[in-house]
N, CA and C of each residue as an Amber inpcrd file, in Angstrom:
protein
   678
 -22.3040000 -23.0650000  24.2750000 -21.0780000 -22.9090000  23.2460000
 -20.4850000 -21.6950000  23.4480000 -19.0180000 -21.7590000  23.2120000
 -18.2160000 -20.6340000  23.2850000 -17.6640000 -20.5000000  21.9540000
 -17.6530000 -19.3290000  21.1840000 -17.1140000 -19.3600000  19.8700000
 -15.9210000 -18.3340000  20.0300000 -14.8470000 -18.5230000  19.5050000
 -13.7220000 -17.7870000  19.4340000 -13.3790000 -17.0890000  20.7230000
 -13.1650000 -17.8780000  21.8320000 -12.9410000 -17.4670000  23.2260000
 -11.8390000 -16.5200000  23.4480000 -10.8050000 -16.4410000  22.6290000
  -9.6210000 -15.7430000  22.6720000  -9.6400000 -14.5000000  21.6680000
 -10.8260000 -14.1490000  20.9660000 -11.2680000 -13.0990000  20.1580000
 -10.1640000 -12.9480000  18.9680000  -9.8250000 -14.1810000  18.4370000
  -8.9170000 -14.2270000  17.2800000  -9.3720000 -13.3580000  16.1480000
 -10.8030000 -13.2110000  15.9410000 -11.2280000 -12.5170000  14.7870000
 -10.9580000 -10.9050000  14.9420000 -11.1380000 -10.6960000  16.1960000
 -10.9220000  -9.2020000  16.7740000  -9.2630000  -8.6880000  16.4100000
  -8.5500000  -9.6480000  16.7750000  -7.0370000  -9.5440000  16.7690000
  -6.6190000  -9.2320000  15.1680000  -7.2530000 -10.2340000  14.4150000
  -6.9100000 -10.1780000  13.0370000  -7.5060000  -8.8130000  12.2840000
  -8.4990000  -8.5470000  12.7310000  -9.2150000  -7.2810000  11.9600000
  -8.3270000  -6.2350000  12.5990000  -8.0200000  -6.1360000  13.9030000
  -6.9250000  -4.8350000  14.2610000  -5.6670000  -4.9700000  13.5970000
  -5.1320000  -6.1350000  13.3700000  -3.7860000  -6.1200000  12.8780000
  -3.9250000  -5.7540000  11.3260000  -4.9990000  -6.1200000  10.4390000
  -5.1310000  -5.7950000   9.1480000  -5.5260000  -4.4710000   8.8790000
  -6.3100000  -3.7780000   9.6750000  -6.7970000  -2.4370000   9.4260000
  -7.3320000  -1.8770000  10.8550000  -6.4110000  -1.5960000  11.6840000
  -6.9320000  -1.0120000  13.0950000  -7.9870000   0.2070000  12.9870000
  -9.2490000  -0.0610000  13.3740000 -10.1860000   0.9310000  13.1650000
  -9.9980000   2.2820000  14.2480000  -9.0860000   2.2360000  15.0510000
  -9.0550000   3.4010000  15.9930000  -8.9010000   4.7530000  15.1870000
  -9.8230000   5.6710000  15.9350000  -9.9300000   7.0810000  15.2440000
 -10.6740000   7.1110000  14.0300000 -11.2850000   6.0170000  13.5750000
 -12.0960000   6.0670000  12.2120000 -13.5060000   6.0770000  12.3230000
 -14.0580000   6.5240000  11.4230000 -15.5600000   6.2390000  11.1800000
 -15.5760000   4.9110000  10.5520000 -16.3640000   4.0650000  11.0510000
 -16.6000000   2.6230000  10.7380000 -17.9390000   2.2480000  10.4360000
 -18.0310000   1.3020000   9.4580000 -19.4890000   0.7530000   9.1370000
 -19.2840000  -0.6570000   9.2780000 -20.0340000  -1.5330000  10.0910000
 -19.9190000  -2.9630000  10.2320000 -21.1250000  -3.4040000   9.4280000
 -21.2300000  -4.2550000   8.5680000 -22.2940000  -4.8500000   7.8040000
 -22.6540000  -6.2190000   8.3400000 -23.7300000  -6.5650000   8.9670000
 -23.9370000  -7.8190000   9.4490000 -23.4180000  -8.1330000  10.8700000
 -23.8890000  -7.2350000  11.7790000 -23.2330000  -7.3440000  13.1670000
 -23.6840000  -8.4870000  14.0710000 -24.8180000  -9.1180000  13.6620000
 -25.4390000  -9.8690000  14.6830000 -25.7830000  -9.5420000  16.0160000
 -25.2390000 -10.1330000  17.0700000 -25.5340000  -9.4700000  18.4050000
 -24.7950000  -8.4510000  18.9760000 -23.6720000  -8.0610000  18.1000000
 -22.9040000  -6.9700000  18.4620000 -21.5930000  -7.2640000  19.5740000
 -21.3700000  -8.4560000  19.7710000 -20.3180000  -8.8820000  20.6110000
 -18.9560000  -8.2870000  20.1590000 -18.6920000  -8.5230000  18.9510000
 -17.4070000  -7.8770000  18.4360000 -17.5200000  -6.4130000  18.1830000
 -18.5380000  -6.0820000  17.7920000 -18.7080000  -4.4950000  17.4360000
 -18.2400000  -3.7570000  18.6630000 -18.9070000  -3.9740000  19.8720000
 -18.6100000  -3.2850000  20.9390000 -17.0480000  -2.9730000  21.2040000
 -16.3530000  -4.3170000  21.1320000 -14.9810000  -4.2420000  21.3760000
 -14.1510000  -3.5850000  20.1650000 -14.5630000  -3.4310000  18.8450000
 -13.8200000  -2.9070000  17.7600000 -14.1890000  -1.4600000  17.7700000
 -15.2770000  -1.0840000  18.5320000 -15.6950000   0.4140000  18.4260000
 -15.0620000   1.4480000  19.5820000 -14.3370000   0.7150000  20.4430000
 -13.8450000   1.3050000  21.7850000 -13.1300000   2.7900000  21.3910000
 -12.3010000   2.6040000  20.4440000 -11.3320000   3.8000000  20.1430000
 -11.5700000   4.4780000  18.7320000 -12.9300000   4.1150000  18.2740000
 -13.1510000   4.6430000  16.9050000 -13.8470000   6.1470000  17.1590000
 -14.0200000   6.8870000  15.9620000 -14.4990000   8.4410000  16.0620000
 -16.0850000   8.0350000  15.9190000 -16.3650000   7.1670000  15.1450000
 -17.9660000   6.7080000  15.1290000 -18.0470000   5.3510000  14.5480000
 -18.7340000   4.4210000  15.1490000 -18.8880000   3.1970000  14.7610000
 -20.4580000   2.8200000  14.4710000 -20.9150000   2.6420000  13.3600000
 -22.1240000   2.2040000  13.0150000 -22.3440000   0.7440000  12.7010000
 -23.1580000  -0.2070000  13.1700000 -23.2730000  -1.4770000  12.9930000
 -24.7330000  -1.7760000  12.4300000 -24.9860000  -2.3670000  11.4440000
 -26.2730000  -2.9150000  10.9650000 -26.4060000  -4.2840000  10.7410000
 -27.4440000  -4.6720000  10.7960000 -28.0600000  -6.1570000  10.6830000
 -29.4810000  -6.0990000  10.3580000 -29.8830000  -6.9210000   9.3500000
 -31.2540000  -7.2070000   8.9280000 -32.0940000  -7.7220000   9.9940000
 -31.6380000  -8.1540000  10.8820000 -32.4160000  -9.1520000  11.8770000
 -32.7410000  -8.2750000  13.1860000 -34.0460000  -7.9230000  13.4520000
 -34.5160000  -7.0100000  14.2160000 -34.0290000  -7.4060000  15.7610000
 -34.4120000  -8.9460000  16.0370000 -33.9710000  -9.3760000  17.2060000
 -32.6270000  -9.3680000  17.6810000 -31.7690000  -9.5500000  16.7200000
 -30.2000000  -9.3590000  16.9660000 -29.8430000  -7.9460000  17.2710000
 -30.5190000  -7.0250000  16.6990000 -30.1460000  -5.6930000  16.6900000
 -30.6230000  -5.1510000  18.2930000 -31.7910000  -5.6530000  18.5660000
 -32.3820000  -5.4700000  19.7930000 -31.3590000  -5.9170000  20.8320000
 -30.8450000  -7.1310000  20.8210000 -29.8440000  -7.5860000  21.7880000
 -28.6090000  -6.9530000  21.8030000 -28.1400000  -6.5300000  20.4920000
 -26.8420000  -5.5390000  20.5220000 -27.1350000  -4.3760000  21.1340000
 -28.2200000  -3.5940000  21.1830000 -28.2690000  -2.3350000  21.7420000
 -28.2790000  -2.3750000  23.1100000 -28.5050000  -3.6320000  23.9600000
 -28.5180000  -3.7000000  25.2550000 -27.1230000  -3.6620000  25.8640000
 -26.1290000  -3.6870000  24.8720000 -24.6920000  -3.5340000  25.3830000
 -24.4160000  -2.1670000  25.4030000 -23.3940000  -1.7800000  26.2110000
 -22.7990000  -0.3960000  26.4340000 -21.5540000  -0.1550000  25.6130000
 -21.3860000   0.7270000  25.2990000 -20.1260000   1.2100000  24.4580000
 -20.4750000   2.1910000  23.3830000 -19.3310000   2.2450000  22.4900000
 -19.2170000   3.4040000  21.4620000 -20.0790000   2.9820000  20.1680000
 -20.4960000   1.6760000  20.0720000 -21.2310000   1.3860000  18.8360000
 -22.7080000   1.7210000  18.8480000 -23.1340000   2.1480000  17.4850000
 -24.4640000   2.3800000  17.1580000 -25.0660000   1.3540000  16.6230000
 -26.4130000   0.7760000  16.9390000 -26.7770000  -0.3840000  16.0620000
 -28.1230000  -0.1100000  15.3590000 -28.2770000  -0.3780000  14.2110000
 -29.3700000  -0.1290000  13.4670000 -29.9410000  -1.3470000  12.7230000
 -31.0990000  -1.6130000  12.3890000 -31.5740000  -2.5260000  11.2690000
 -31.3910000  -2.0290000   9.9430000 -30.7340000  -2.7990000   9.0920000
 -30.2350000  -2.5130000   7.7920000 -29.8460000  -3.6780000   6.9360000
 -29.5920000  -3.5390000   5.7300000 -29.2050000  -4.5210000   4.7820000
 -28.0000000  -3.8390000   3.9120000 -27.0430000  -4.7600000   3.8070000
 -25.7510000  -4.3590000   3.1000000 -26.0950000  -4.0680000   1.6110000
 -27.1050000  -4.6030000   1.0470000 -27.6150000  -4.3980000  -0.3650000
 -28.1470000  -3.0040000  -0.5700000 -28.6120000  -2.3620000   0.4370000
 -29.1940000  -1.0800000   0.3080000 -28.8200000  -0.1050000   1.4000000
 -27.6640000   0.3680000   1.5020000 -27.2020000   1.2350000   2.4990000
 -27.9410000   2.4510000   2.6170000 -28.2590000   2.9590000   3.8430000
 -28.9690000   4.2800000   3.8230000 -27.8550000   5.2600000   4.1890000
 -26.5690000   5.3990000   3.5190000 -25.7540000   6.3510000   3.8490000
 -25.2800000   6.9580000   2.5800000 -24.7940000   8.3270000   2.5900000
 -24.1460000   8.9140000   1.4040000 -22.8890000   8.2700000   0.9760000
 -22.3270000   8.9890000   0.0060000 -21.1440000   8.2890000  -0.6120000
 -19.9040000   8.9370000   0.3170000 -18.8270000   7.9580000   0.2050000
 -17.4450000   8.1410000   0.8590000 -17.4990000   8.6550000   2.3950000
 -18.4630000   8.1440000   3.1010000 -18.6450000   8.4100000   4.5940000
 -17.8460000   7.8800000   5.5200000 -17.1050000   6.5710000   5.1590000
 -16.5130000   5.7890000   6.0960000 -15.1120000   5.5090000   5.7500000
 -14.3990000   5.2230000   6.9430000 -12.7830000   5.0730000   6.8180000
 -12.7120000   3.5070000   6.5640000 -13.4770000   2.7570000   7.1970000
 -13.5610000   1.3670000   7.1740000 -14.8870000   0.8500000   7.0910000
 -14.9940000  -0.1460000   6.1150000 -16.2660000  -1.0740000   6.1610000
 -15.9310000  -2.3870000   6.4010000 -16.5470000  -3.0930000   7.3550000
 -16.2340000  -4.4710000   7.8410000 -17.3670000  -5.3670000   7.6570000
 -17.0820000  -6.4940000   6.9970000 -18.0030000  -7.6980000   7.0780000
 -17.5470000  -8.8860000   7.7640000 -18.0840000  -9.2320000   8.9070000
 -17.6970000 -10.5290000   9.7970000 -18.5780000 -11.4340000   9.5990000
 -18.1880000 -12.4940000   8.6510000 -18.9270000 -13.6720000   8.5030000
 -20.3150000 -13.4650000   7.9520000 -20.3980000 -12.3510000   7.0990000
 -21.9060000 -11.8610000   6.5250000 -21.9080000 -11.6770000   5.1590000
 -20.9230000 -11.5230000   4.4880000 -21.0890000 -11.4040000   3.1930000
 -21.9310000 -12.1800000   2.3340000 -21.7720000 -13.6460000   2.6820000
 -22.2920000 -14.6920000   1.8660000 -23.7320000 -14.8470000   2.2190000
 -24.4100000 -14.0890000   3.4230000 -25.7440000 -14.0590000   3.7180000
 -26.6080000 -13.0040000   2.8410000 -25.8550000 -12.5110000   1.7650000
 -26.6630000 -11.4500000   1.0700000 -26.4160000 -11.5130000  -0.3560000
 -26.8030000 -10.5940000  -1.2880000 -26.2530000 -10.4740000  -2.5980000
 -24.9190000 -10.0340000  -2.4740000 -23.8260000 -10.8860000  -2.6020000
 -22.5440000 -10.4070000  -2.3540000 -21.9840000  -9.2410000  -3.1620000
 -22.4540000  -9.4960000  -4.6260000 -21.9740000  -8.4750000  -5.5400000
 -22.5210000  -7.1460000  -5.1900000 -23.8450000  -7.2170000  -4.9220000
 -24.6090000  -5.8960000  -4.7010000 -24.1300000  -5.1910000  -3.4200000
 -23.7650000  -5.8510000  -2.5340000 -23.2790000  -5.3820000  -1.1870000
 -22.0610000  -4.9650000  -1.2910000 -20.9600000  -5.5090000  -2.2080000
 -19.7200000  -4.9030000  -2.3680000 -19.9620000  -3.6350000  -3.1330000
 -20.7450000  -3.4690000  -4.0340000 -20.9120000  -2.2390000  -4.7180000
 -21.4310000  -1.0500000  -3.8830000 -22.2590000  -1.4150000  -2.7590000
 -22.6530000  -0.4290000  -1.8480000 -21.6670000  -0.0640000  -1.1110000
 -20.6990000  -1.0880000  -0.5040000 -19.6920000  -0.7510000   0.3380000
 -18.6750000   0.1130000  -0.2800000 -18.4600000  -0.0820000  -1.6690000
 -17.6300000   0.7540000  -2.4530000 -17.9230000   2.1650000  -2.4230000
 -19.2940000   2.2610000  -2.5810000 -19.8990000   3.5710000  -2.7760000
 -19.5750000   4.3200000  -1.3870000 -19.8970000   3.8630000  -0.1950000
 -19.7470000   4.5610000   1.2500000 -18.4410000   4.6670000   1.4940000
 -17.4700000   3.8140000   1.0580000 -16.0840000   3.9850000   1.4830000
 -15.5750000   5.0740000   1.0410000 -14.6220000   5.9400000   1.8640000
 -13.8710000   7.0270000   1.2510000 -12.8950000   6.4030000   0.4420000
 -12.2690000   7.3870000  -0.3890000 -11.2710000   6.8850000  -1.4730000
 -10.1120000   6.4210000  -0.7000000  -9.6220000   6.9450000   0.4490000
  -8.4140000   6.4410000   1.2780000  -8.9080000   5.3020000   2.2010000
 -10.0300000   4.8710000   2.0660000 -10.4790000   3.8100000   3.1720000
 -10.0170000   2.6000000   2.9060000 -10.4150000   1.5640000   3.7880000
 -10.0180000   0.2610000   3.7000000 -11.1400000  -0.6620000   4.0790000
 -11.4930000  -1.8060000   3.3730000 -12.4510000  -2.7660000   3.8520000
 -11.8270000  -4.0750000   4.2510000 -12.4150000  -4.7630000   5.2510000
 -12.0010000  -5.8930000   5.7960000 -13.3040000  -6.8410000   5.6720000
 -12.8910000  -8.0300000   5.1220000 -14.0380000  -9.0340000   5.0000000
 -13.5490000 -10.3070000   5.7080000 -14.4060000 -10.8770000   6.5230000
 -14.1650000 -12.2730000   7.1040000 -15.0550000 -13.2430000   6.5860000
 -14.6840000 -14.2410000   6.0270000 -15.7410000 -15.3020000   5.3860000
 -15.2130000 -16.5940000   5.8180000 -16.1000000 -17.4920000   6.1200000
 -15.7500000 -18.9550000   6.7470000 -15.5530000 -19.7020000   5.2720000
 -14.4400000 -20.3560000   5.3880000 -14.1860000 -21.5190000   4.1930000
 -15.2160000 -22.4130000   4.2000000 -15.7590000 -22.6260000   2.9670000
 -16.9840000 -23.7360000   2.6760000 -16.4830000 -25.0200000   3.1070000
 -15.1440000 -25.4770000   2.9650000 -14.8180000 -26.8600000   3.5690000
 -14.2440000 -27.0430000   4.8970000 -14.5890000 -25.8510000   5.6700000
 -14.0740000 -25.7270000   7.0860000 -14.8320000 -26.9480000   7.8990000
 -14.1630000 -27.1640000   8.9940000 -14.6570000 -28.1860000   9.8350000
 -16.0780000 -27.9210000  10.4430000 -16.1170000 -26.6250000  11.2380000
 -17.2350000 -26.1720000  11.7010000 -18.5120000 -25.8270000  10.5210000
 -18.1170000 -25.4620000   9.4910000 -18.9110000 -24.9980000   8.4650000
 -19.7240000 -26.2110000   7.9640000 -18.9090000 -27.3390000   8.0210000
 -19.5370000 -28.5720000   7.5590000 -20.8810000 -28.9560000   8.2350000
 -20.8820000 -28.6670000   9.3730000 -22.1580000 -28.8940000  10.2490000
 -23.2340000 -28.0730000   9.7990000 -23.0210000 -26.8680000   9.2200000
 -24.1470000 -25.8350000   8.8470000 -24.6180000 -26.6330000   7.5690000
 -23.6160000 -27.1690000   6.6050000 -24.0200000 -27.7200000   5.3830000
 -25.1160000 -28.9140000   5.5490000 -24.9670000 -29.5370000   6.8280000
 -26.0210000 -30.6760000   7.0590000 -27.5350000 -30.1460000   6.9680000
 -27.6830000 -28.9490000   7.1430000 -29.0460000 -28.4460000   7.1360000
 -29.2660000 -27.3020000   6.2040000 -28.3550000 -26.5840000   5.6510000
 -28.5290000 -25.6500000   4.7900000 -27.1950000 -25.4270000   4.0750000
 -27.0020000 -26.0620000   3.0710000 -25.6520000 -26.0100000   2.3350000
 -25.2950000 -24.6230000   1.7730000 -24.3580000 -24.1260000   2.3840000
 -24.0000000 -22.6980000   1.8350000 -22.8450000 -22.5990000   1.1140000
 -22.2830000 -23.7400000   0.3650000 -21.2030000 -23.9580000  -0.4920000
 -21.3070000 -22.8690000  -1.6390000 -22.5240000 -22.9170000  -2.1510000
 -22.5840000 -21.9650000  -3.4330000 -22.7120000 -20.4530000  -3.1840000
 -23.4290000 -20.2580000  -1.8540000 -23.1190000 -18.6630000  -1.4820000
 -21.8640000 -18.3190000  -0.9530000 -21.1240000 -19.2470000  -0.2830000
 -19.7080000 -18.9110000  -0.1100000 -18.6910000 -18.7880000  -0.9640000
 -18.9450000 -19.6390000  -2.2280000 -18.1560000 -19.6130000  -3.3340000
 -18.5560000 -18.3660000  -4.2090000 -19.6590000 -17.9650000  -4.2170000
 -20.1620000 -16.7490000  -4.9360000 -19.5380000 -15.4320000  -4.3580000
 -19.4260000 -15.5860000  -2.7990000 -18.9730000 -14.4690000  -2.1260000
 -17.5170000 -14.0430000  -2.5580000 -16.6440000 -15.3140000  -2.5230000
 -15.3170000 -15.0790000  -2.8300000 -15.1200000 -14.6430000  -4.3570000
 -16.0180000 -15.1340000  -5.2360000 -15.9580000 -14.7190000  -6.6150000
 -16.1190000 -13.3750000  -6.6250000 -17.2250000 -12.5950000  -5.9750000
 -17.5350000 -11.1760000  -5.9560000 -16.3890000 -10.3690000  -5.2960000
 -15.7030000 -11.0010000  -4.3280000 -14.6150000 -10.2770000  -3.7390000
 -13.4560000  -9.9440000  -4.7820000 -13.2170000 -11.0540000  -5.4840000
 -12.0810000 -11.0420000  -6.3420000 -12.3520000 -10.2960000  -7.6760000
 -13.7010000 -10.2590000  -7.9900000 -13.9030000  -9.5300000  -9.1490000
 -14.8500000  -8.2040000  -8.8990000 -14.3020000  -7.5110000  -7.7630000
 -15.1140000  -6.3110000  -7.5620000 -14.3140000  -5.1080000  -7.7230000
 -14.8200000  -3.9450000  -7.4890000 -14.1220000  -2.6360000  -7.8180000
 -13.0430000  -2.3970000  -6.7440000 -12.7560000  -3.4770000  -5.8960000
 -11.6280000  -3.2330000  -5.0250000 -10.4560000  -3.8800000  -5.3270000
  -9.3460000  -3.5130000  -4.9170000  -7.9030000  -4.2530000  -4.9120000
  -7.6230000  -5.0320000  -3.8760000  -7.3820000  -6.1630000  -3.9520000
  -7.1230000  -6.9330000  -2.8330000  -5.5170000  -6.7910000  -2.2630000
  -5.4130000  -6.3420000  -1.0840000  -4.0730000  -6.0540000  -0.4110000
  -3.3460000  -7.1370000   0.2030000  -4.2440000  -7.9450000   0.8190000
  -3.6490000  -9.0140000   1.7260000  -4.8090000  -9.9870000   1.9430000
  -4.4580000 -11.3240000   2.0810000  -5.4110000 -12.3180000   2.3710000
  -4.7190000 -13.2970000   3.1360000  -5.3040000 -13.8810000   4.2540000
  -4.8270000 -15.0430000   5.1330000  -5.9070000 -15.6560000   5.5320000
  -5.5760000 -16.9850000   6.0970000  -6.3570000 -17.9360000   6.6210000
  -6.0080000 -18.1010000   8.0950000  -7.0720000 -18.4290000   9.0520000
  -6.8040000 -18.7310000  10.2780000  -7.8610000 -19.4810000  10.9550000
  -7.8300000 -20.0560000  12.0480000  -8.6440000 -21.0030000  12.6550000
  -9.3390000 -20.4910000  13.9540000 -10.6110000 -20.5750000  14.1400000
 -11.2950000 -20.1670000  15.3440000 -11.8380000 -21.3040000  16.0590000
 -11.6640000 -21.4830000  17.2170000 -12.3670000 -22.7750000  17.9710000
 -13.8720000 -22.4730000  18.2870000 -14.6570000 -23.4080000  18.1140000
 -16.0880000 -23.4830000  18.7070000 -16.0510000 -24.5670000  19.7410000
 -16.2850000 -24.1210000  21.0600000 -16.2020000 -25.1880000  21.9710000
 -17.6730000 -25.5490000  22.6420000 -17.8430000 -26.7540000  22.8300000
 -19.2870000 -26.9910000  23.1940000 -19.0530000 -27.9380000  24.6820000
 -19.9350000 -27.8350000  25.4870000 -19.7230000 -28.5390000  26.8210000
 -19.6230000 -29.8210000  26.7780000 -20.6360000 -30.4450000  25.5910000
 -20.8270000 -31.8820000  25.5030000 -21.6950000 -32.0750000  24.1690000
 -21.9560000 -33.1510000  24.1800000 -22.7810000 -33.4590000  22.9110000
 -24.2020000 -32.9310000  22.7710000 -24.7330000 -32.8210000  24.1560000
 -26.0860000 -32.1700000  24.1480000 -25.9960000 -30.7690000  23.6750000
 -24.8470000 -30.1130000  24.1010000 -24.7160000 -28.7430000  23.7620000
 -24.5960000 -28.3880000  22.3950000 -23.8120000 -29.2800000  21.6510000
 -23.6360000 -29.3740000  20.3500000 -25.1390000 -29.3820000  19.6220000
 -25.9110000 -30.4580000  19.9260000 -27.2850000 -30.6900000  19.5010000
 -28.0590000 -29.4360000  19.5880000 -27.7980000 -28.7280000  20.5280000
 -28.7570000 -27.4660000  20.9080000 -28.2580000 -26.3200000  19.8760000
 -27.1240000 -26.4350000  19.4390000 -26.7050000 -25.3080000  18.6700000
 -27.4640000 -25.0510000  17.3150000 -28.2090000 -23.9440000  17.0540000
 -28.9240000 -23.6480000  15.7830000 -28.1200000 -23.5020000  14.6290000
 -27.8170000 -24.8170000  13.8540000 -27.0620000 -24.7130000  12.6520000
 -27.9820000 -24.2450000  11.6230000 -28.5060000 -23.0200000  11.6270000
 -29.2840000 -22.3330000  10.6750000 -30.6780000 -23.0830000  10.7950000
 -31.0510000 -23.4910000  11.9480000 -32.2150000 -24.2790000  12.1680000
 -32.6030000 -23.9740000  13.5640000 -33.7110000 -24.6870000  13.9230000
 -34.0720000 -24.9320000  15.5130000 -33.2080000 -26.0700000  15.9150000
 -33.0570000 -26.2470000  17.3090000 -32.2710000 -27.2480000  17.9540000
 -32.7380000 -28.5680000  17.3870000 -31.6570000 -29.4420000  16.9670000
 -31.8430000 -30.5550000  16.2370000 -32.9080000 -31.7460000  16.7670000
 -33.7130000 -31.9750000  15.9090000 -34.6350000 -33.2890000  16.1070000
 -33.9200000 -34.5900000  16.1010000 -34.5580000 -35.5800000  16.0650000
 -33.7750000 -36.9190000  16.1380000 -32.9490000 -37.1470000  14.7730000
 -33.6480000 -36.9580000  13.6050000 -32.8610000 -36.8740000  12.4490000
 -31.6040000 -36.0160000  12.2760000 -31.9580000 -34.7640000  12.8240000
 -30.9150000 -33.7580000  12.7960000 -29.6350000 -34.3490000  13.7650000
 -29.9960000 -34.6960000  14.9110000 -28.8590000 -35.2180000  15.9390000
 -28.1410000 -36.2300000  15.3020000 -28.8100000 -37.2990000  14.4460000
 -28.2240000 -38.4170000  13.8000000 -27.1160000 -37.9200000  12.7370000
 -27.5770000 -36.7890000  12.0530000 -26.6540000 -36.2160000  11.2170000
 -25.3510000 -35.5200000  11.8890000 -25.5580000 -34.8480000  12.9240000
 -24.6070000 -33.9800000  13.5550000 -23.6710000 -35.2420000  14.2360000
 -24.2990000 -36.3830000  14.9470000 -23.3150000 -37.3920000  15.4560000
 -22.4510000 -37.9580000  14.2910000 -23.0630000 -38.3170000  13.2240000
 -22.3400000 -38.9270000  12.0870000 -21.2380000 -38.1450000  11.6310000
 -21.6590000 -36.7670000  11.4260000 -20.4560000 -35.8400000  10.9810000
 -19.3040000 -35.8170000  12.1480000 -19.7310000 -35.6110000  13.2030000
 -18.7640000 -35.4620000  14.4050000 -17.8720000 -36.6450000  14.3490000
 -18.3210000 -37.8780000  14.2560000 -17.5400000 -39.0720000  14.3250000
 -16.6390000 -39.1490000  13.1660000 -16.8710000 -38.4700000  11.9480000
 -15.8810000 -38.3000000  10.8730000 -14.7790000 -37.6070000  11.4140000
 -14.8540000 -36.6220000  12.1930000 -13.7680000 -35.8440000  12.6980000
 -12.9860000 -36.2770000  14.0680000 -13.8190000 -36.7440000  14.8890000
 -13.4160000 -37.1140000  16.2170000 -13.4880000 -38.6910000  16.5410000
 -14.0160000 -39.3640000  15.9040000 -14.2080000 -40.7520000  16.1820000
 -15.3680000 -40.7950000  17.2690000 -15.1740000 -41.9510000  18.1070000
 -16.4080000 -42.1560000  19.2770000 -16.1450000 -40.8840000  20.2560000
 -17.2030000 -40.4940000  20.6550000 -17.3640000 -39.3410000  21.7160000
 -17.8280000 -39.9790000  23.0450000 -17.1220000 -39.7220000  24.1120000
 -17.6660000 -40.2720000  25.3770000 -18.6430000 -39.2570000  26.1020000
 -19.5280000 -40.0030000  27.0190000 -20.5040000 -39.1170000  27.6460000
 -19.8930000 -37.9230000  28.3880000 -20.3880000 -36.6750000  28.1710000
 -19.9550000 -35.5370000  28.8470000 -18.7130000 -35.0770000  28.3360000
 -18.1330000 -35.5030000  27.2440000 -16.9000000 -35.1810000  26.7610000
 -17.0450000 -33.6200000  26.0450000 -16.1570000 -32.7270000  26.3210000
 -16.0670000 -31.3950000  25.7910000 -15.7360000 -31.5440000  24.2330000
 -16.3780000 -30.8670000  23.4920000 -16.0800000 -31.0340000  21.9370000
 -15.6290000 -29.6960000  21.3720000 -14.4920000 -29.7280000  20.6880000
 -13.9120000 -28.6210000  20.0190000 -13.8350000 -28.7330000  18.5990000
 -14.5620000 -27.7630000  17.9070000 -14.5630000 -27.7600000  16.3630000
 -13.7410000 -26.4230000  15.9920000 -13.0920000 -26.5890000  14.7040000
 -12.5240000 -25.3410000  14.3180000 -13.0900000 -24.7740000  12.9430000
 -13.3990000 -23.5700000  13.2080000 -13.9610000 -22.8120000  11.8950000
 -12.9130000 -22.0000000  11.2160000 -12.7480000 -22.4330000   9.9580000
 -11.6940000 -22.0010000   9.0720000 -12.0460000 -20.4760000   8.5410000
 -11.4880000 -19.6080000   8.8440000 -11.7130000 -18.1670000   8.3150000
 -10.8090000 -17.6270000   7.3920000 -11.2670000 -16.9220000   6.1740000
 -10.4860000 -16.1520000   5.4370000 -10.5800000 -14.7010000   5.7870000
  -9.6120000 -14.0850000   5.7400000  -9.7910000 -12.4660000   5.9750000
  -9.1560000 -11.6960000   4.8170000  -9.8000000 -10.7800000   4.2310000
  -9.3210000 -10.1920000   3.2010000  -9.2550000  -8.4650000   3.5580000
  -8.2400000  -8.1390000   2.9510000  -7.8020000  -6.7020000   3.2420000
  -7.9720000  -6.0880000   1.9360000  -8.9310000  -5.0280000   1.5880000
  -9.0000000  -4.5780000   0.2680000  -9.0590000  -2.8300000   0.2070000
  -8.7850000  -2.2470000  -0.8430000  -9.0200000  -0.8690000  -0.8440000
  -9.5570000  -0.6050000  -2.3120000 -10.1380000   0.6400000  -2.4250000
 -10.8350000   1.0560000  -3.5370000  -9.7690000   1.3230000  -4.7250000
 -10.2080000   0.8590000  -6.0300000  -9.5170000   1.1500000  -7.1930000
 -10.5450000   1.7460000  -8.2720000  -9.8790000   2.2710000  -9.1300000
 -10.5920000   3.0600000 -10.4900000 -10.6470000   1.9900000 -11.4780000
 -11.6120000   2.2230000 -12.6210000 -11.4420000   1.3400000 -13.5660000
 -12.8190000   0.3830000 -13.5100000 -12.8000000  -0.4090000 -14.4520000
 -14.1700000  -1.2200000 -14.5480000 -13.9220000  -2.2850000 -13.6700000
 -15.0700000  -2.8660000 -13.2760000 -15.2760000  -4.1360000 -12.3410000
 -14.7060000  -5.2380000 -13.1340000 -13.9750000  -6.0730000 -12.5460000
 -13.4620000  -7.2430000 -13.1650000 -14.5320000  -8.1790000 -13.6800000
 -14.3050000  -8.9750000 -14.7180000 -15.2620000  -9.8010000 -15.2710000
 -14.9110000 -11.2010000 -14.9680000 -15.8250000 -12.0970000 -15.1170000
 -15.6080000 -13.4750000 -14.9320000 -16.7220000 -14.2410000 -14.1140000
C-alpha cells in the first residue's frame, strides 16, 4: 500500500505554518516518514510517539528529527518551548482535551499549532470502523479543538489517496487489527463494493482519506464550554 504518494499532508502543513527555522514538536509521529521531511530546515524538530516499535523504526532514518517515546497527554517539556506543535492523524488516539492542554502549555505565546484529523465519514476511514469504530473518538477530538484554549485561524478539508496493488494487498492492511481473517475479508469486500462495485482480479484499488487541517494560535481567557 502507498499512502499519500504525493505528500499532500506535507504540502498542507507547510502552507499553513511552514516550520522552517522553528523549534517544532510533533505529537504522534508513527514511523517518522513525514517527520524527517518536515524537519529539514527547522532549528530543532522533536517527534514523540507512545509506540516503541514505531519510534525504533523512525530512528533508523537519517535527518534532522529527534525521536522519543512519549505521550501527548503528559509532555516531558517545559513551558513555551516550541514555535510549532503538530498533530498528524494522532489527536483522536489519546485524550484529546488533555493533549491540547499540554500542547498549549509547551507552545510559545507567538507559536502556532497544526492539527490533521481524518473525517469520521471519510471513505478510507470507514474501513477502520469495520474493526474499531473511531467515530466517537474523532468527534470528541473535533469538539476538543473547537472548545480549547486555542483560537482557530483556518480550517480546510482535503483528500489523500491510499493505493493498494490489488484486493490481497487491501486485505493485508492492518485496519487497527492483524491482517484480516475470513470474516474480516468479507467485511472489507462488502464495504469496497459499496464504493467501487465489482472488483476485477489484480485490479489496483484507490481509496480516499478525507482530512481536516486546523491552524490554531494561543489565546487568553477561559477554555470554551460545551
